[in-house]
BAPAPA-14701 format. One record per residue: x, y, z of N, C-alpha, C in turn; residue in three letters. Coordinates in Angstrom, 3 decimals, padded with zeros to 6 digits. Each point is the difference from the previous one (the first is absolute). Layout:
<zalos>
zalo n.east->X; n.north->Y; n.up->Z; ca.east->X; ca.north->Y; ca.up->Z; c.east->X; c.north->Y; c.up->Z; type->ala
...
</zalos>
This chain:
<zalos>
zalo n.east->000.812; n.north->000.459; n.up->-004.951; ca.east->-000.700; ca.north->-000.595; ca.up->001.101; c.east->000.937; c.north->-001.007; c.up->000.664; type->met
zalo n.east->000.061; n.north->000.056; n.up->001.327; ca.east->000.744; ca.north->-000.984; ca.up->000.762; c.east->-000.994; c.north->-000.812; c.up->000.819; type->leu
zalo n.east->000.127; n.north->-001.318; n.up->-000.046; ca.east->-000.915; ca.north->-000.854; ca.up->000.757; c.east->000.751; c.north->-001.180; c.up->000.592; type->ser
zalo n.east->-000.613; n.north->-000.642; n.up->000.964; ca.east->000.590; ca.north->-001.160; ca.up->000.655; c.east->-000.214; c.north->-001.287; c.up->-000.797; type->arg
zalo n.east->-000.914; n.north->000.015; n.up->-000.958; ca.east->-000.278; ca.north->-001.196; ca.up->-000.801; c.east->-000.005; c.north->000.345; c.up->-001.488; type->asp
zalo n.east->000.207; n.north->-001.000; n.up->-000.827; ca.east->000.108; ca.north->000.208; ca.up->-001.445; c.east->-001.339; c.north->000.382; c.up->-000.628; type->ala
zalo n.east->-001.103; n.north->-000.310; n.up->000.656; ca.east->-001.323; ca.north->000.305; ca.up->-000.560; c.east->-000.458; c.north->001.430; c.up->000.333; type->glu
zalo n.east->000.837; n.north->000.766; n.up->000.696; ca.east->-000.266; ca.north->001.392; ca.up->000.356; c.east->-001.226; c.north->000.164; c.up->000.891; type->arg
zalo n.east->-000.191; n.north->-000.930; n.up->000.942; ca.east->-001.137; ca.north->000.090; ca.up->000.924; c.east->000.388; c.north->000.672; c.up->001.318; type->lys
zalo n.east->001.278; n.north->-000.089; n.up->000.395; ca.east->000.481; ca.north->000.619; ca.up->001.244; c.east->000.919; c.north->001.160; c.up->-000.349; type->ala
zalo n.east->-000.587; n.north->001.087; n.up->-000.495; ca.east->000.761; ca.north->001.162; ca.up->-000.463; c.east->000.555; c.north->000.765; c.up->001.197; type->val
zalo n.east->001.310; n.north->000.307; n.up->-000.020; ca.east->000.613; ca.north->000.792; ca.up->001.057; c.east->000.336; c.north->001.416; c.up->-000.471; type->val
zalo n.east->000.059; n.north->000.223; n.up->-001.293; ca.east->000.243; ca.north->001.334; ca.up->-000.558; c.east->-000.504; c.north->000.034; c.up->-001.430; type->trp
zalo n.east->-000.597; n.north->001.129; n.up->-000.374; ca.east->-000.457; ca.north->000.173; ca.up->-001.372; c.east->000.204; c.north->001.458; c.up->-000.382; type->gln
zalo n.east->000.463; n.north->000.205; n.up->-001.207; ca.east->000.220; ca.north->001.357; ca.up->-000.469; c.east->000.238; c.north->000.030; c.up->-001.496; type->gly
zalo n.east->000.237; n.north->001.180; n.up->-000.502; ca.east->000.287; ca.north->000.155; ca.up->-001.427; c.east->001.241; c.north->000.869; c.up->-000.144; type->ser
zalo n.east->000.630; n.north->-000.084; n.up->-001.151; ca.east->001.237; ca.north->000.734; ca.up->-000.228; c.east->000.055; c.north->000.461; c.up->-001.443; type->ser
zalo n.east->000.128; n.north->001.308; n.up->-000.225; ca.east->000.102; ca.north->000.485; ca.up->-001.369; c.east->001.360; c.north->-000.283; c.up->-000.639; type->pro
zalo n.east->001.039; n.north->-000.231; n.up->000.834; ca.east->001.331; ca.north->-000.213; ca.up->-000.551; c.east->000.519; c.north->-001.431; c.up->000.194; type->asp
zalo n.east->-000.801; n.north->-000.893; n.up->000.563; ca.east->000.406; ca.north->-001.389; ca.up->000.160; c.east->000.778; c.north->-000.296; c.up->001.264; type->gly
zalo n.east->000.169; n.north->000.982; n.up->000.872; ca.east->000.720; ca.north->-000.215; ca.up->001.253; c.east->-000.982; c.north->-000.403; c.up->001.097; type->arg
zalo n.east->000.474; n.north->-000.828; n.up->000.912; ca.east->-000.825; ca.north->-000.477; ca.up->001.102; c.east->000.454; c.north->000.661; c.up->001.287; type->leu
zalo n.east->-000.913; n.north->000.689; n.up->000.665; ca.east->000.276; ca.north->000.635; ca.up->001.284; c.east->-001.030; c.north->-000.520; c.up->000.994; type->his
zalo n.east->000.284; n.north->-001.145; n.up->000.602; ca.east->-000.911; ca.north->-000.620; ca.up->000.962; c.east->000.550; c.north->000.215; c.up->001.396; type->ala
zalo n.east->-000.620; n.north->000.871; n.up->000.762; ca.east->000.446; ca.north->000.258; ca.up->001.355; c.east->-000.928; c.north->-000.707; c.up->000.978; type->thr
zalo n.east->000.561; n.north->-000.382; n.up->001.142; ca.east->-000.791; ca.north->-000.647; ca.up->001.030; c.east->-000.209; c.north->-001.479; c.up->-000.213; type->gly
zalo n.east->000.701; n.north->-000.598; n.up->-000.929; ca.east->-000.119; ca.north->-001.440; ca.up->-000.258; c.east->001.093; c.north->-000.714; c.up->000.779; type->val
zalo n.east->-000.395; n.north->-000.961; n.up->000.831; ca.east->000.970; ca.north->-000.742; ca.up->000.795; c.east->000.812; c.north->-000.926; c.up->-000.886; type->lys
zalo n.east->001.294; n.north->-000.186; n.up->000.322; ca.east->000.830; ca.north->-000.898; ca.up->-000.818; c.east->-000.478; c.north->-001.441; c.up->000.100; type->pro
zalo n.east->-000.411; n.north->-000.530; n.up->-001.106; ca.east->-000.464; ca.north->-001.390; ca.up->-000.094; c.east->-000.076; c.north->-000.349; c.up->-001.475; type->ala
zalo n.east->-000.194; n.north->-001.259; n.up->-000.278; ca.east->-000.188; ca.north->-000.416; ca.up->-001.393; c.east->-001.380; c.north->000.472; c.up->-000.455; type->ala
zalo n.east->-000.035; n.north->000.731; n.up->-001.097; ca.east->-001.258; ca.north->000.527; ca.up->-000.541; c.east->-000.036; c.north->-000.254; c.up->-001.497; type->val
zalo n.east->-001.180; n.north->000.057; n.up->-000.541; ca.east->-000.194; ca.north->-000.111; ca.up->-001.444; c.east->-000.217; c.north->001.392; c.up->-000.562; type->tyr
zalo n.east->000.766; n.north->000.336; n.up->-001.025; ca.east->-000.161; ca.north->001.257; ca.up->-000.715; c.east->-000.820; c.north->-000.277; c.up->-001.241; type->leu
zalo n.east->-001.130; n.north->000.671; n.up->-000.101; ca.east->-000.866; ca.north->-000.126; ca.up->-001.181; c.east->-000.041; c.north->001.359; c.up->-000.677; type->ala
zalo n.east->000.366; n.north->000.046; n.up->-001.264; ca.east->000.018; ca.north->001.262; ca.up->-000.741; c.east->-000.682; c.north->-000.198; c.up->-001.344; type->ala
zalo n.east->-000.595; n.north->001.059; n.up->-000.481; ca.east->-000.609; ca.north->-000.040; ca.up->-001.336; c.east->000.097; c.north->001.377; c.up->-000.625; type->arg
zalo n.east->000.006; n.north->000.020; n.up->-001.289; ca.east->000.091; ca.north->001.231; ca.up->-000.764; c.east->-001.397; c.north->000.520; c.up->-000.283; type->leu
zalo n.east->-000.196; n.north->001.301; n.up->000.254; ca.east->-001.274; ca.north->000.642; ca.up->-000.316; c.east->000.281; c.north->001.043; c.up->-001.070; type->val
zalo n.east->-000.655; n.north->-000.135; n.up->-001.120; ca.east->000.177; ca.north->000.920; ca.up->-001.123; c.east->-000.606; c.north->001.365; c.up->000.309; type->glu
zalo n.east->000.319; n.north->000.987; n.up->-000.800; ca.east->-000.507; ca.north->001.361; ca.up->000.187; c.east->-001.520; c.north->000.068; c.up->-000.092; type->ala
zalo n.east->-000.607; n.north->-000.902; n.up->-000.767; ca.east->-001.456; ca.north->000.001; ca.up->-000.132; c.east->-000.699; c.north->-000.773; c.up->001.126; type->asp
zalo n.east->000.797; n.north->-000.528; n.up->000.972; ca.east->-000.586; ca.north->-000.724; ca.up->001.136; c.east->-000.048; c.north->-001.502; c.up->-000.175; type->gly
zalo n.east->000.391; n.north->-000.511; n.up->-001.137; ca.east->-000.001; ca.north->-001.430; ca.up->-000.243; c.east->001.128; c.north->-000.643; c.up->000.811; type->thr
zalo n.east->-000.362; n.north->-000.987; n.up->000.831; ca.east->000.987; ca.north->-000.658; ca.up->000.867; c.east->000.321; c.north->-001.385; c.up->-000.525; type->ala
zalo n.east->001.270; n.north->-000.336; n.up->000.023; ca.east->000.448; ca.north->-001.320; ca.up->-000.422; c.east->-000.074; c.north->-000.995; c.up->001.147; type->gly
zalo n.east->000.433; n.north->-001.228; n.up->-000.233; ca.east->-000.018; ca.north->-001.010; ca.up->001.056; c.east->001.110; c.north->000.243; c.up->001.034; type->pro
zalo n.east->-000.211; n.north->-000.539; n.up->001.183; ca.east->001.024; ca.north->000.123; ca.up->001.051; c.east->001.162; c.north->-000.939; c.up->-000.286; type->tyr
zalo n.east->001.199; n.north->000.470; n.up->000.271; ca.east->001.198; ca.north->-000.841; ca.up->000.031; c.east->000.385; c.north->-000.095; c.up->001.473; type->ala
zalo n.east->000.051; n.north->-001.212; n.up->000.542; ca.east->000.232; ca.north->-000.204; ca.up->001.431; c.east->001.305; c.north->-000.725; c.up->000.226; type->thr
zalo n.east->000.810; n.north->000.518; n.up->000.929; ca.east->001.287; ca.north->-000.600; ca.up->000.352; c.east->000.170; c.north->000.001; c.up->001.504; type->arg
zalo n.east->000.633; n.north->-001.040; n.up->000.529; ca.east->000.305; ca.north->-000.093; ca.up->001.419; c.east->001.274; c.north->000.787; c.up->000.278; type->leu
zalo n.east->-000.048; n.north->000.847; n.up->001.007; ca.east->001.166; ca.north->000.761; ca.up->000.442; c.east->000.299; c.north->-000.429; c.up->001.434; type->ile
zalo n.east->001.181; n.north->-000.559; n.up->000.212; ca.east->000.377; ca.north->-000.433; ca.up->001.334; c.east->000.819; c.north->001.095; c.up->000.673; type->glu
zalo n.east->-000.344; n.north->000.296; n.up->001.235; ca.east->000.706; ca.north->001.041; ca.up->000.759; c.east->001.384; c.north->-000.503; c.up->000.382; type->ala
zalo n.east->000.994; n.north->000.873; n.up->-000.059; ca.east->001.338; ca.north->-000.422; ca.up->000.436; c.east->-000.001; c.north->-000.261; c.up->001.504; type->pro
zalo n.east->000.876; n.north->-000.879; n.up->000.462; ca.east->000.043; ca.north->-000.251; ca.up->001.441; c.east->000.464; c.north->001.239; c.up->000.753; type->pro
zalo n.east->-000.547; n.north->000.181; n.up->001.184; ca.east->000.349; ca.north->001.167; ca.up->000.825; c.east->001.371; c.north->-000.202; c.up->000.609; type->arg
zalo n.east->000.820; n.north->001.043; n.up->-000.048; ca.east->001.328; ca.north->-000.048; ca.up->000.598; c.east->-000.133; c.north->000.348; c.up->001.473; type->phe
zalo n.east->000.431; n.north->-000.890; n.up->000.867; ca.east->-000.087; ca.north->000.218; ca.up->001.446; c.east->001.279; c.north->000.649; c.up->000.480; type->his
zalo n.east->000.058; n.north->001.329; n.up->-000.088; ca.east->001.198; ca.north->000.747; ca.up->000.381; c.east->000.241; c.north->-000.049; c.up->001.506; type->trp
zalo n.east->-001.022; n.north->-000.348; n.up->000.776; ca.east->000.151; ca.north->-000.049; ca.up->001.455; c.east->001.073; c.north->-000.993; c.up->000.430; type->glu
zalo n.east->000.191; n.north->-001.039; n.up->-000.812; ca.east->001.009; ca.north->-001.006; ca.up->000.326; c.east->001.409; c.north->000.579; c.up->-000.039; type->trp
zalo n.east->000.206; n.north->001.057; n.up->-000.727; ca.east->001.317; ca.north->000.634; ca.up->-000.058; c.east->000.381; c.north->000.642; c.up->001.335; type->leu
zalo n.east->-000.977; n.north->000.285; n.up->000.846; ca.east->000.290; ca.north->000.565; ca.up->001.318; c.east->000.783; c.north->-000.983; c.up->000.870; type->leu
zalo n.east->-000.113; n.north->-001.280; n.up->-000.294; ca.east->000.755; ca.north->-000.997; ca.up->000.755; c.east->001.499; c.north->000.124; c.up->-000.235; type->leu
zalo n.east->000.397; n.north->000.652; n.up->-001.089; ca.east->001.395; ca.north->000.176; ca.up->-000.315; c.east->000.631; c.north->001.204; c.up->000.687; type->leu
zalo n.east->-000.798; n.north->000.840; n.up->000.650; ca.east->000.526; ca.north->001.193; ca.up->000.655; c.east->001.069; c.north->-000.305; c.up->001.057; type->leu
zalo n.east->-000.144; n.north->-001.034; n.up->000.815; ca.east->001.084; ca.north->-000.286; ca.up->000.967; c.east->001.330; c.north->-000.275; c.up->-000.669; type->pro
zalo n.east->000.007; n.north->-000.509; n.up->-001.209; ca.east->001.264; ca.north->-000.253; ca.up->-000.714; c.east->000.701; c.north->001.319; c.up->-000.352; type->leu
zalo n.east->-000.746; n.north->001.033; n.up->-000.221; ca.east->000.588; ca.north->001.303; ca.up->-000.307; c.east->000.681; c.north->000.627; c.up->001.208; type->leu
zalo n.east->-000.452; n.north->-000.369; n.up->001.201; ca.east->000.567; ca.north->000.550; ca.up->001.227; c.east->001.356; c.north->-000.617; c.up->000.309; type->ala
zalo n.east->000.338; n.north->-001.109; n.up->-000.613; ca.east->001.270; ca.north->-000.669; ca.up->000.298; c.east->001.168; c.north->000.686; c.up->-000.663; type->met
</zalos>
């Protein structure tokens, strides 16, 4: 589960994974909380483990276009 707050009230994505991999599509880059828990084969679910994940800063490649006139010299 990905949410905007640690209490999991503003959920932006929720899913399950049989192999432990996370495939969250359509989530905008921002700081989110990842909450995960183990569910046993009999359906018994453990407690959530919650961690803050900060999105890496976006690389503004458009600024590199300013260097194009230097290549013409």
